[in-house]
Structures are given as structure tokens and as C-alpha cells.
N, C-alpha and C positions, 0 to 999 in steps of 0.2 A: 763701452759696450762692444763686445766682439761683434762686426755685421752680421746679422741673423739668417743671411743669405748665403754666407759661406760655406758653412758647416752642409746646408742643403744642397750646393751646388759642387761641393767638392769630388762626390764620387762621379758626378756627371762630368766635370771637368776632365779628370781622370781619365775618362771612357773616351772623351774627345781626342786628348792627347795620344792615347794607345790605339785609337782604332782613326786614323786621318781622313778614310774614305767617308765617314759619317757627315754629313752636312749640318750646319746650322742656319745659314742664310735664308731669308724668307721667301724663296721662290716659291710659287704654288701652280695649282692648275690652271689659276686666273691669270697667271704671266709672271715674267719676272720684273721686279721693279729696282730701279737705278736710280739714285739722286745722282743730279749732273748740275753743276754751275758752269756758266758760261760767262767768258769774259771778252771784251773788246777793250785792249790795254788794260786799266786799271777799273774800267767799268763793268758794270754787270749787264749783261744782256736780256733783256725782259719781254721781248716781243715774237718770241719763235714759238712754232707750230710743229707737229707731230712729224709733217711731212720735210721739215728741216733737219732733220737728224738721222745720222746713220749709224748702224750698231754692228760690230762684229762680235761673236760668240765662238770662241776659239776658231777665230778667222773666218768663221762662216757668216756671210749675211744674213742680218735679221730685220723684220719688217716691224717697226714700232707700230703700237696699237694706239697709245696716248701719250701725250706730254701735258703734263699739269704743272703750272706754275703757281706755286706759294697758296696751295690750296687746303693745306691739311695742318692741324694743329701738331703742335711738336712735344715731345717727351726729352727733357733736358735733364742729362747726369752730369753732375759736377763732382770731380775726384779732386779734392786738395791734399798736398802733401804738409802734415802738420808736424813732422819729425824733429831731431834736435837739429838738423841743419838749418831750420826756420827760425828766424830770431823771434820775440815777443813783437816787437814791432811789424814785423811782417805777418805773423800771424792775425794781429789786430787789421792790418790792409787787407787781408784774404777773406775776414768776417766782413769787412767793410764792401768788399768786392760780392761777396756771396749776397750780401743785402740789395748791392745795386742792380745785381743782375736778375735775383727775384723779383722786384720792383718792376723791371723792364719786361715782363713776361705778359703775356695775352692771356685775358680769364680761361680760355679754353684750352691751355699748355696746362702741363705738368711738369714737376721738377722733384728731383731727389737729389741729396747732397750725401757725398761719403768722402771721409777723412781717413788719414792713413799716418801711421807712424811704424811700430812692429805689428800694430794690430790694425784692422780695418773696423771703422765704426761708423755708424749713422749720424748724421749732423740733421737732417731731414727727410723723413720717409717720402714716398712718393706721394704728390698733392698739389692741388691746382692753387693759384694765388688767392689772397696772401700766403706767403710761405713762412713757416714757424724753423727757426733754425736754433740749434742747441750744439754749439760748437766747442768741443773741450779736448785740452792735450793730456790724454791718459794712458795708463798702461806702460810697458818697459819701452825705453828708447831702442831706436833702430829705424830701419827704413825698407818697408815691405813694398817698394814699387811695381817691382813684376806682379807681386799677387795681384794687387789693389787694381790694377789697370786690368789686368786679366779677367779678374771678376767684373769688374765693370762692362766688359764687352760681353757679357753673357746676357743676352738679349732674347725676348719673346716677339715673334712676328706681329705686327700691328697693322694691316691693312689700311686702316682708316688714321692712323698717326704716321709721324715721321721720328726718327729717333737720331737724337745727337748727345754725344757725350764729349766732354769737356775735361782735360786733364790738367792739372797746373802742378807742375814737379820741377825739380832741377835731375830726375830721373837717376840721381844715385840709388843704389840698392846693396843692402847688406844683411836681410833676413828672410828673404824671400823661400818658399818652398817651390814654386814653379822657375822656370829659366825662360830664358827670351825666346826659345823655339815655341814654347808653348802658349808666349803671347802673343807673338806673330802669329802663331795657328789661330788664336782666338779672333786676330784681327781679321784673317781672311773668311769668318765665318758670322761675325756680328752683322747685325742689320743696322747697327748705328754707324753714322761718319763721324769720326773721332778728330776732334782737334787738341792740339796738345800746345801748352803754352809754358814756354821757359823764361821766368822773369830774372831781372838782374843784368850786369853790365856785359854788352855785346861784345866788347872788345876782350874779354876774358875768354880763353881756349877753352871749351867744354865738349870738346868730340865725342867722348861716350854719350853724354846727357842729350846731344843734338842727334847722333845716328839712333839713338833709342826713338825719341820722340818722332823724329820724322818717319822712321818706317813705319811705325803705328799708323800715321796718318795718311802716308802716301796708300798704304793697303788699302783703306776705308774710303778714300775720298777727300778727306779731310786735308789740314795744312797744319805745320808748325808755325808758330807764332813767337816770334823772339821780341821781349818787351821791357823797359825798365821799368823797376817797382810800383813807380808813382801812376803808371799808364796803366796796370793790369787791369782794372776793371772795365775802362773805355776798351781795351782791347779785345776783352771776352764778351763785351755785347756787340763789338763789332763782327767778331766771329758769328755770333748767332743770327745778326741781320743779314750777314752773308748767306748762311745756310739757309734762312728763308727765302731769299731773293734765288732759288734756283729751282730745277723741275724735277719732277718725278716721271720718268720714262719708263715705259712695261712694254714686254714685247711677249709673244708666244715663241717658246723654243723650237725651232725647226732646224732640221739637218744635222743636229748635234746631240750624241749619247747624253742623257739627262746626268747620269751618276758623273760623280768627281768633280776635277776643277774646271772651273770655265773663266778663262783668260778675255778679259772685255776691252773693246776698242770702242770708243765713242766719238763722233766727231759730228761736225755742221757741214752742210751738204755745200758744194759750189765753191769750197776753197774761200770762205770768207776773211780767214785769218784769224777767226776769234780762238780763242784759247779755252779747250775744254778741261773741267775736272771732274773725274770719277772715279769710284773704286776701282782697282786694277782687276777682281774677278771675285769668283763666289764659288762655294760648293755646293753640289744639289744632290738630292736624294737620288 
């Protein structure tokens, strides 16, 4: 079944593409929220407070008003490639991955699963655990990677929840309606942090796949995960744990015009040498 959201959001997404000044990121009068992960080497830093962070918005220093660590439930959107380039063994492994990921969620979390080949379909509507999964490879063969990822990044702001999207694909595409520019525009506007997962032999050169997946992740504050097929489930769960172990910073915008693109720079004070990962910026109304 074609994903029911696709028809409903198609016109809206076309409007987004045609009118870049219209924002979708969830900044409100209550402040700008930013998902921020902090690392000391490979270790997550979990003991920072609001006074430890520095934020620049379009180069202008901002005053953080709160820094909440792992305080909110998550909405997880899984996006799986089921096109002809995915073997039956790999498809069975992906189904196992979905079940393992769903089983690791907390009761207050929610999950939905989207699959795609030439069409986009629901494998699980948004629901709290336990998750019921209906995975099928149906419809004409082909790969609509750009359409599926663009759709998956259409989000509704939810101040009381955090949103993470995980895309598992080789990022090849031969049937999409949208182009990469539209997909990256959606990445600049989504409320979700996007992790992309590229399974397979790390020694095989897949420059197009890596570039596409890295671009989406970098814009949203996520990362690209390269993993052998047998480790997909553990790497996806690792990404979710990493997302949980991060902060939501908020600040009231000051000294910067509200409308348009806002380039973000988030750091930890006093040059502690920590590595900070956050979205590159956001669009505002």
C-alpha cells in the first residue's frame, strides 16, 4: 500500500521546495530547541549544565535557558530499503533488526516504520510498544530513496518529545520524483535528528551512497553509520542509545532577525576539548 502520508504532504512539500523562505523547524515563542550530543573521545559526556554551553546563532551569542539531558520520550521513525538491490536474506535480516529495535524501546516511546522500493509503504503505523510490524516487498521494482527520505523528514514539532529518524539504505535511486536538493532542503527544516545506516562491505567504494547519507545526517545533527550486514541491529540500537544520551538546549533568540536560515555553532565553555555534535542550522518563520 502506498504510504498514506505521501499524497497528503506532496503539495505541501512542493510548496516547501518552491518557497525556501518558509520554515518547518520547530522553533517557537518558547525558545529554539537544539539536540546536542557531547563526547570526550568516544565517551558520552552526561554531567553538563546550562551554564556549560555556548551558542551562536548567525554569529550572534545567545543565552541558553535550559539544558535537559535525556528527559523526554522519543518518536522513532525507521526507514528501510526493500528494493531489488536488497536480497531476501538481507530483507529477513532487516525484519529481525526492526523487531530487535522495537523491543528495545521504552514504554513511553513511539515508533513507526516506513519501507520503500519504487513505492513508499507502512510496515508499522506510529504506535507505542509492543510494535506490530507488517513487512512486505510489494509493488514495482525500483528505488525511490530520495522520495522516501524526504517524506520521512516531514515532521510536526512536538515540544514534549524528541524525534529521531534512522534510514537504512544503500542510497541508490532510480525512480524518485524529488531531487537531492529537495531532500537536503527537507533536512534543513526537519525537527528530527537523522542517523543514516549504510550496510555492507566497508572496503567497497560507494562514494555516491556515502555522500548522500552523510549530507542528510550532518545537516540534522546525526551521523552516518557504516556497518557489516550482521551488525545492523546492534548498530541501529547503538545509535538510538547515543541519541538518548544527549541534551536538548533551548534559548530565546536575541539580536538576530527571526526569518530565514540560522547557522548554529554550539560549543562547551572553557575549551575542554569535548566534541559537540548538533544540527548545522534551522529555518525560522
